[in-house]
N, C-alpha and C positions, 0 to 999 in steps of 0.2 A: 284422325281423322282428318279427312279434307272438308273443304270448306263447302264442298256441296252435301255433305253428310251432317253437318252439325245442326243443331238447334241453337234458337238465342232465345234471349231472356225478354228481348226486345227489338223492332223494328224502327229506326231514328227516321222520321220523315221531315223535311226542310227545304227552303230554297236555297237554293245556292248561291243567292246574293247575300245569305246569312253563314255561309262556311266557318269561318273562324268561330263564332257562338257555337254550332253546332261541334266543330272539334271541341272547343273547351267543355261543352256537355260529356262529351264522350270521355273526354280525358278524366275529367272528375267522377266519371260512372265506371273508372278503369277496371274494376274486379269483374264488372258487370259482363256477361257476354252481349253485345248491344251490335245488331246487324247495321253497318256503315257504308253505304255504298263506295266510299272511296277506299276503304278496307277492302270489300268483300265482293268487288265487281271488279273484275280483269278487262283490260283493253281487248276489244274484238268481240267480246261477248254481247250476246242479245241481252242489253242493260234492260228493256222493258217486262221479259221474259224473267229475267235474273231477279229484279226488284218483286214482282209478284212471286217467286220463289222464295225469296227472303223474308216477304210478310207473310207467307204461308208458313213457314217454319220457326216462326216467332211466338212468343205466348202472350206479347202484348203490342200494342203499336204507338208511338210514343210520335206525336204532330208537334214540332219545334213551332208553337204559333204564334206566329210576329207578321205583321204588316206584309212583307215580301211574301210569304207562305201562302197567305190568305189569299192573297191576288195571282197566285202561281197557277196556271192551268194544271201546270204536270201534278203539283202537291194534289189539287183538286182530285184528278184522277186515282193518285195513290189511296185518297179517303173512298174512292166508290168501289 
């Protein structure tokens, strides 16, 4: 099954400033199929469209709530 056909348990939204924390969370949840932009978006793809697609194919939305995420315009876009 290609990434384009998969459904996910959740999509992880986070600030790039918190990438290490997000990677740690993904590692801890290794048995769950979590959509993570750094794993599921290829270079050259329309990343905004791909993120919308990943969110739509996830049963849940995890917002890694940090100061960086709360002040990120792009994180707020994903919440809308």
